[in-house]
Residue frames as qw, qx, qy, qz and C-alpha x, y, z in Angstrom:
[[0.219, 0.597, 0.401, 0.660, 13.97, -1.59, 11.15],
 [0.138, -0.144, -0.365, 0.909, 13.88, 1.83, 12.68],
 [0.230, 0.633, 0.596, -0.437, 10.60, 3.72, 13.24],
 [0.201, 0.101, 0.534, 0.815, 9.78, 4.69, 9.68],
 [0.231, 0.627, 0.491, -0.559, 7.20, 7.46, 9.39],
 [0.362, 0.635, -0.294, -0.616, 8.08, 8.39, 5.88],
 [0.922, 0.336, 0.117, -0.151, 8.16, 6.25, 2.74],
 [0.036, -0.746, 0.646, 0.157, 11.86, 5.58, 2.76],
 [0.569, 0.285, -0.754, -0.164, 13.46, 2.40, 1.51],
 [0.855, -0.366, 0.141, -0.340, 12.18, -0.64, 3.46],
 [0.207, 0.559, -0.800, 0.078, 15.01, -2.84, 4.71],
 [0.084, 0.005, 0.975, -0.207, 12.84, -5.55, 6.21],
 [0.153, -0.436, -0.816, -0.349, 9.32, -6.93, 5.86],
 [0.224, -0.301, 0.121, -0.919, 6.80, -4.26, 6.80],
 [0.011, 0.218, 0.895, -0.389, 4.15, -5.13, 9.46],
 [0.281, 0.672, 0.512, -0.456, 1.48, -2.85, 8.04],
 [0.515, 0.588, 0.463, 0.417, 0.39, -1.19, 4.70],
 [0.087, 0.913, 0.040, 0.396, 1.08, 2.38, 5.90],
 [0.397, 0.350, -0.528, 0.664, 3.83, 4.02, 7.96],
 [0.126, -0.689, 0.714, 0.009, 5.16, 3.41, 10.49],
 [0.788, 0.236, -0.502, -0.267, 5.89, 0.10, 8.71],
 [0.377, 0.272, -0.815, 0.345, 7.74, -1.39, 11.65],
 [0.310, -0.035, 0.620, -0.720, 4.71, -1.33, 14.04],
 [0.011, 0.311, 0.938, 0.153, 1.94, -3.86, 13.94],
 [0.322, -0.144, -0.144, -0.925, -1.45, -2.37, 13.05],
 [0.160, 0.160, 0.891, -0.395, -3.96, -3.74, 15.50],
 [0.509, 0.415, 0.135, -0.742, -6.77, -2.06, 13.52],
 [0.466, 0.374, -0.664, -0.449, -6.00, -4.69, 10.89],
 [0.076, -0.055, 0.969, -0.228, -6.90, -7.54, 13.19],
 [0.354, -0.416, -0.713, -0.439, -10.30, -9.27, 12.95],
 [0.326, -0.344, 0.287, -0.833, -12.75, -7.57, 15.30],
 [0.264, -0.034, 0.872, -0.412, -14.65, -9.63, 17.88],
 [0.554, 0.444, 0.568, -0.417, -18.08, -9.47, 16.15],
 [0.413, 0.638, -0.382, -0.525, -16.71, -9.44, 12.57],
 [0.951, 0.175, 0.252, -0.027, -16.93, -12.44, 10.27],
 [0.604, -0.291, 0.463, 0.580, -13.81, -13.49, 8.43],
 [0.434, 0.546, 0.518, 0.496, -15.38, -12.30, 5.23],
 [0.092, -0.978, -0.178, -0.056, -16.07, -8.83, 6.72],
 [0.516, -0.718, 0.268, 0.384, -12.53, -8.67, 7.98],
 [0.608, 0.060, 0.538, 0.581, -11.11, -9.71, 4.56],
 [0.276, 0.782, 0.427, 0.360, -13.18, -7.09, 2.79],
 [0.236, -0.969, -0.011, 0.072, -12.10, -4.40, 5.20],
 [0.650, -0.456, 0.393, 0.465, -8.47, -5.48, 4.97],
 [0.552, 0.309, 0.530, 0.565, -8.58, -5.37, 1.15],
 [0.102, 0.919, 0.317, 0.212, -10.27, -1.97, 1.14],
 [0.432, -0.849, 0.162, 0.258, -7.55, -0.63, 3.39],
 [0.632, -0.193, 0.516, 0.546, -4.87, -2.08, 1.16],
 [0.425, 0.604, 0.481, 0.472, -6.45, -0.61, -1.99],
 [0.128, -0.983, -0.129, -0.018, -6.64, 2.82, -0.25],
 [0.543, -0.656, 0.326, 0.411, -2.93, 2.55, 0.63],
 [0.590, 0.076, 0.554, 0.582, -2.09, 1.79, -2.97],
 [0.263, 0.746, 0.476, 0.383, -4.34, 4.50, -4.46],
 [0.313, -0.879, -0.151, 0.327, -3.28, 7.29, -2.11],
 [0.388, -0.464, 0.378, 0.701, 0.09, 7.95, -3.85],
 [0.277, 0.256, 0.693, 0.614, -1.80, 7.92, -7.22],
 [0.092, 0.774, 0.485, -0.397, -4.17, 10.68, -6.29],
 [0.174, 0.796, -0.138, -0.563, -4.62, 13.05, -9.22],
 [0.004, 0.373, -0.805, -0.461, -3.44, 10.43, -11.72],
 [0.783, 0.153, -0.195, -0.571, -5.81, 8.75, -14.09],
 [0.296, -0.217, 0.926, -0.084, -6.11, 5.02, -13.09],
 [0.520, 0.069, -0.584, -0.620, -7.84, 2.85, -15.65],
 [0.867, -0.220, 0.077, -0.440, -10.29, 0.15, -14.74],
 [0.896, 0.212, -0.358, 0.157, -7.68, -2.47, -15.71],
 [0.341, 0.442, -0.540, 0.630, -5.04, -0.86, -13.51],
 [0.505, -0.398, 0.346, -0.683, -7.52, -0.55, -10.58],
 [0.960, -0.067, -0.123, -0.241, -8.41, -4.22, -11.09],
 [0.738, 0.304, -0.477, 0.368, -4.76, -5.12, -10.89],
 [0.017, -0.428, 0.524, -0.736, -4.25, -3.05, -7.69],
 [0.765, -0.274, 0.117, -0.572, -7.38, -4.75, -6.31],
 [0.930, 0.103, -0.352, 0.032, -5.81, -8.17, -7.13],
 [0.426, 0.444, -0.534, 0.579, -2.69, -7.07, -5.28],
 [0.409, -0.482, 0.338, -0.697, -4.69, -6.47, -2.14],
 [0.957, -0.158, -0.100, -0.223, -5.21, -10.23, -1.85],
 [0.699, 0.309, -0.499, 0.410, -1.50, -10.63, -1.15],
 [0.600, -0.407, -0.461, 0.512, 0.27, -10.26, 2.17],
 [0.138, -0.972, -0.137, 0.131, 0.25, -6.81, 3.91],
 [0.497, -0.560, 0.350, 0.563, 4.07, -6.68, 3.54],
 [0.454, 0.241, 0.607, 0.606, 3.73, -6.95, -0.27],
 [0.059, 0.871, 0.435, 0.221, 1.06, -4.24, -0.40],
 [0.376, -0.871, 0.002, 0.317, 3.20, -2.01, 1.81],
 [0.547, -0.254, 0.444, 0.663, 6.31, -2.42, -0.35],
 [0.323, 0.483, 0.581, 0.570, 4.44, -1.45, -3.50],
 [0.126, -0.929, -0.343, -0.059, 2.68, 1.49, -1.77],
 [0.472, -0.729, 0.142, 0.475, 5.99, 2.80, -0.39],
 [0.488, -0.006, 0.527, 0.696, 7.59, 2.52, -3.84],
 [0.162, 0.730, 0.544, 0.381, 4.62, 4.43, -5.34],
 [0.274, -0.937, -0.153, 0.152, 4.99, 7.21, -2.76],
 [0.520, -0.517, 0.323, 0.598, 8.76, 7.45, -3.37],
 [0.436, 0.301, 0.590, 0.609, 8.27, 7.45, -7.14],
 [0.019, 0.878, 0.446, 0.175, 5.67, 10.21, -6.79],
 [0.351, -0.900, 0.018, 0.256, 8.07, 12.33, -4.70],
 [0.691, -0.185, 0.367, 0.594, 11.11, 11.74, -6.94],
 [0.070, 0.581, -0.267, -0.766, 12.43, 14.07, -9.51],
 [0.796, 0.513, 0.163, -0.278, 11.06, 13.66, -12.95],
 [0.726, -0.071, 0.501, 0.464, 13.15, 11.59, -15.36],
 [0.051, 0.485, -0.358, -0.796, 14.62, 13.42, -18.32],
 [0.761, 0.480, 0.208, -0.385, 12.45, 13.14, -21.40],
 [0.535, -0.154, 0.714, 0.424, 13.84, 10.65, -23.88],
 [0.392, 0.436, -0.329, -0.741, 13.53, 11.60, -27.55],
 [0.768, 0.183, 0.589, -0.175, 11.41, 9.10, -29.50]]
């Protein structure tokens, strides 16, 4: 994968939840004096922030936030793919309105 600094299509498993996706994020490693529980909480908070950033200014219900929180328990590559898709969807043109 080339050095991706934007939220373009991901062609291989990302190594971190934010760009550049092809570079390992050592800040995500467990720190020397950090318990595994502290590391896990920090990792999940970072993942949730990565998922909520492209949703800034959009109402997110408690149920939706709970679902995003659940997603942060998955692998970083899964979180990164969803976050990148949310960024790209946010930047895309609006879809034409369909009559109901």
